[in-house]
C-alpha atoms as one frame of an Amber mdcrd trajectory, in Angstrom:
protein
  80.426 114.827  71.594  84.176 114.732  72.156  86.029 116.594  74.888  89.738
 116.016  74.353  92.702 117.307  76.341  96.035 118.524  75.020  99.086 118.263
  77.281 102.555 119.141  75.929 104.181 116.419  78.055 102.241 113.671  79.831
 104.077 112.544  82.968 103.179 109.983  85.611 102.893 111.566  89.069 103.084
 115.087  87.635 100.443 117.540  88.913  99.253 118.415  85.395  99.332 114.792
  84.277  97.333 113.735  87.333  94.768 116.437  86.647  94.404 115.414  83.004
  93.964 111.778  84.053  91.326 112.635  86.669  89.482 114.913  84.258  89.392
 112.295  81.510  87.990 109.736  83.972  85.195 112.153  84.853  84.428 113.045
  81.232  84.148 109.413  80.209  81.864 108.708  83.172  79.611 111.491  81.846
  79.354 109.777  78.479  81.754 111.963  76.512  84.383 110.568  74.189  87.645
 111.786  75.667  91.356 111.260  75.030  94.607 112.837  76.214  96.870 113.969
  73.370 100.497 114.895  74.002 103.760 115.733  72.248 105.730 113.439  74.559
 104.982 111.040  77.411 106.597 108.809  79.980 107.320 105.248  79.010 104.418
 103.052  80.079 101.754 105.682  79.325 101.297 104.667  75.683  97.993 102.914
  76.390  96.652 105.883  78.354  97.380 108.643  75.865  97.744 109.342  72.175
 100.371 111.367  70.380  99.342 114.783  69.105 100.116 113.669  65.550  97.163
 111.268  65.866  94.636 113.954  66.845  91.567 113.688  64.567  89.916 116.840
  63.298  87.177 117.870  65.761  83.649 118.972  64.896  82.302 122.435  65.805
  80.292 120.959  68.693  83.350 119.255  70.231  85.568 120.788  72.919  89.365
 120.822  72.942  91.023 121.685  76.257  94.666 122.793  76.484  96.649 122.526
  79.719  98.881 125.596  79.446 102.121 125.740  81.433 104.797 126.272  78.772
 105.094 127.291  75.122 104.574 124.553  72.558 103.287 123.930  69.035  99.934
 123.170  70.645  99.268 126.890  71.142  99.300 127.738  67.449  97.377 124.591
  66.551  94.713 125.427  69.118  93.842 128.735  67.500  93.026 127.058  64.174
  90.558 124.487  65.520  86.857 124.603  64.531  85.845 123.147  67.920  85.023
 125.076  71.047  88.223 125.779  72.944  89.088 125.739  76.643  92.265 126.354
  78.632  93.396 125.309  82.089  96.184 127.712  83.019  98.848 126.363  85.375
 101.037 129.496  85.239 104.400 130.418  83.766 107.146 131.805  86.003 108.052
 135.344  84.797 111.231 135.583  82.728 112.886 138.108  85.050 113.595 135.385
  87.609 115.876 133.659  85.088 117.636 136.662  83.539 121.390 136.408  84.102
 121.014 132.858  85.423 119.631 130.840  82.514 118.943 132.821  79.313 117.214
 129.852  77.687 114.691 129.549  80.528 114.100 133.298  80.304 113.479 133.005
  76.549 111.048 130.100  77.047 109.170 131.996  79.760 108.812 135.078  77.551
 107.670 132.958  74.630 105.145 131.172  76.821 103.548 134.398  77.936 103.434
 135.653  74.342 101.608 132.472  73.283  99.253 132.760  76.230  98.334 136.341
  75.306  97.843 135.447  71.642  95.378 132.682  72.513  93.021 134.902  74.525
  90.586 135.868  71.720  90.160 132.215  70.679  89.198 130.667  74.028  85.593
 130.007  75.013  86.208 128.703  78.556  89.146 129.888  80.685  90.017 127.900
  83.807  92.852 128.574  86.233  93.978 126.485  89.181  94.252 129.506  91.480
  92.643 132.929  91.794  96.060 134.424  91.079  96.204 132.599  87.747  92.603
 133.528  86.946  93.439 137.200  87.402  96.383 136.825  85.033  94.054 135.395
  82.395  91.518 138.159  82.957  94.218 140.823  82.590  95.206 139.269  79.239
  91.657 139.567  77.935  90.429 136.001  78.473  86.681 135.727  78.919  84.531
 133.311  80.916  87.271 132.906  83.551  86.851 130.626  86.578  88.973 129.113
  89.334  89.195 125.334  89.070  91.515 124.234  91.909  94.353 121.876  91.123
  93.371 118.239  91.549  94.869 116.775  94.735  94.853 113.000  95.165  94.333
 112.971  98.924  94.344 109.177  99.017  97.969 109.089  97.955  99.046 110.807
 101.180  97.513 108.046 103.289 100.240 105.686 102.118 102.955 105.000 104.723
 106.098 107.064 104.873 109.617 105.711 105.278 109.659 105.180 109.047 113.442
 104.719 109.037 114.042 108.082 107.383 111.431 109.829 109.539 113.014 108.563
 112.750 116.502 109.429 111.521 115.538 113.109 111.307 113.532 113.142 114.519
 116.418 114.117 116.749 117.110 117.140 118.926 117.287 119.575 115.997 114.503
 121.877 114.810 113.708 120.831 111.240 112.782 123.605 108.798 111.391 122.100
 105.584 110.963 123.413 102.067 109.750 121.287  99.130 110.347 122.537  95.603
 112.988 122.528  92.924 116.122 124.615  93.435 115.118 127.553  91.240 115.670
 131.336  91.410 112.008 132.198  92.020 112.007 129.908  95.082 114.614 132.149
  96.763 116.549 129.302  98.336 119.229 131.819  99.310 116.752 133.436 101.699
 116.128 130.072 103.356 119.888 129.789 103.873 120.049 133.311 105.344 117.223
 132.450 107.751 119.031 129.277 108.746 122.232 131.210 109.429 120.453 133.695
 111.697 118.611 130.939 113.538 121.798 128.981 114.193 123.814 132.003 115.307
 121.280 133.885 117.425 118.603 131.379 118.472 119.921 127.824 118.637 122.634
 125.756 116.938 120.288 122.754 117.034 118.579 123.467 113.735 118.468 121.897
 110.295 117.229 123.164 106.927 115.866 120.422 104.656 115.227 121.254 100.993
 113.533 118.496  98.994 113.445 119.005  95.238 115.392 118.734  92.014 118.852
 120.286  92.140 119.843 119.911  88.474 117.430 122.271  86.708 119.565 125.345
  87.425 123.029 123.960  88.280 124.685 127.388  88.476 122.073 128.654  90.919
 122.338 125.490  93.006 126.103 125.885  93.190 125.678 129.516  94.261 123.345
 128.736  97.169 125.576 125.821  98.194 128.562 128.176  98.288 126.541 130.632
 100.349 125.838 127.926 102.927 129.566 127.137 103.058 130.471 130.820 103.449
 128.021 131.055 106.359 129.847 128.110 107.980 126.736 125.957 107.754 127.671
 122.289 107.763 126.256 119.723 105.309 124.280 118.109 108.125 122.721 121.527
 108.892 121.661 122.400 105.330 120.435 119.268 103.573 119.750 119.488  99.834
 117.964 116.191  99.411 117.109 116.267  95.693 114.104 114.543  94.149 112.888
 111.579  96.211 110.121 108.929  96.047 106.825 109.715  97.742 107.473 107.576
 100.819 110.670 109.539 101.519 109.037 112.903 100.879 106.224 111.958 103.282
 108.871 111.102 105.899 110.357 114.596 105.660 106.909 116.159 106.124 106.410
 113.962 109.198 109.844 114.788 110.635 109.621 118.559 110.059 108.673 121.136
 112.685 107.669 123.898 110.277 107.317 124.425 106.530 108.973 127.654 105.400
 108.416 129.073 101.905 110.147 132.294 100.883 109.313 131.765  97.207 108.509
 134.935  95.287 106.459 133.219  92.613 104.090 130.253  92.803 101.224 129.578
  90.415  99.553 127.338  92.998 102.011 125.853  95.516 101.118 122.183  96.025
 103.664 121.721  98.879 101.633 124.226 100.900  98.634 121.908 100.615 100.806
 118.879 101.356 102.057 120.562 104.533  98.489 121.044 105.690  97.746 117.392
 104.921 100.572 116.397 107.264  99.493 118.871 110.008 102.692 120.856 109.475
 102.505 124.576 110.352 103.244 126.840 107.387 105.087 130.147 107.258 105.202
 131.650 103.765 105.977 134.844 101.926 102.710 136.367 100.720 103.699 136.333
  97.050 101.800 135.427  93.866  99.332 132.549  94.470 100.493 131.725  98.002
  97.825 133.749  99.899  95.071 132.217  97.740  96.335 128.669  98.228  96.717
 129.046 101.992  93.406 130.869 102.396  93.047 131.352 106.139  95.832 128.915
 107.017  99.437 129.487 108.024 101.359 132.690 108.718 101.957 135.086 105.823
 105.065 137.287 105.636 104.565 140.630 103.931 108.303 140.978 103.309 111.476
 139.034 104.035 113.920 139.743 106.821 116.072 136.855 108.022 115.958 137.939
 111.666 112.174 138.295 111.861 111.631 135.130 109.841 113.918 133.067 112.073
 112.328 134.446 115.234 108.865 133.613 113.876 109.963 130.059 113.037 111.171
 129.637 116.600 107.938 131.056 118.004 105.854 128.590 115.986 108.078 125.685
 117.024 108.192 126.574 120.734 104.642 127.782 121.305 102.271 124.761 121.468
  99.075 126.812 121.418 100.167 128.819 118.364 101.260 125.658 116.617  97.898
 124.007 117.268  96.019 127.061 115.953  98.052 126.902 112.749  97.431 123.179
 112.373  93.694 123.720 112.856  93.633 126.525 110.307  95.290 124.151 107.844
  92.675 121.495 108.478  89.877 123.981 107.836  91.460 125.085 104.557  91.907
 121.473 103.477  88.240 120.808 104.148  87.290 123.770 101.983  89.450 122.406
  99.162  87.973 118.923  99.521  84.445 120.312  99.413  84.961 122.154  96.131
  82.216 120.691  93.858  84.502 119.617  91.021  81.991 117.423  89.194  79.092
 119.889  89.437  81.411 122.703  88.356  82.546 120.782  85.261  79.027 119.707
  84.338  77.838 123.301  84.426  80.781 124.674  82.445  80.693 122.035  79.707
  76.897 122.183  79.473  77.234 125.915  78.835  79.685 125.237  76.020  77.184
 122.930  74.334  74.728 125.797  73.925  74.831 127.641  70.585  77.308 130.495
  70.412
């Protein structure tokens, strides 16, 4: 029996790519034939994947699993397969976040959700990496829906951080960290507003650090940069770091005092988990998947106000007992995630698919 995975783009170090890799390793250990098929891939991954054009016709007893995060020709091809069909849904950011900022991204997002809805009647097993995503699938008419948490390679975070960079940022400033690309749904402008209030009314010894790609939405990045300038925030006070290697990203987690997310849409929110790994207290807007990912950890904001948000950041930073409670809540949530029975879950789901329809 074959259980193959389809991934539109297979990237090294990418959350979806890592999950596909981990899942294939498990499937092969269970005795299944299993390959990863993709439309494109990073150089160096040729031996670990096959191009979609090479995909051999499956048999009715086989399973084909699509990682869905964007529209692609794989969606239409999936519907025509004779095999049993499964989806792992990684979410698509709603188009309204991109309207007026990047029409092409808005078009792609709309198209992705149309393809996702069209696939619903064809899918035998529907997995989602958060409860939020599972509910989206259920609302679209998908059946046999389950939460299958995003694979997290905890061993990777045991590698050393850049000590030089960590120590450079461990000065007398309060470091507020956010990790994620500069995108409209992340509401970077609200981080800047919080920073402005904190500097003006609480303490000038503060720094906002944003780690993530700046070139996906250049117009939006320029707008939030101008906002920081108009608020008289200096470059050393608002640091747009860009995409960095793991050892540098780990250093920023180690140097930070609090992780602040004001994002209005996350399908999972891996940086929330990473913050808990590094014992970093989390404050986050309770939007989309964020409450499900944090579970009982962190502090959730029901709405955004820069004054209340800044005051809460300061309270978490200055109150040792509160900080320790937040760190402990993160550790408990991490343990719950680690204890999720991934292998038993997969065995049960795929065994069910082997039964006659």
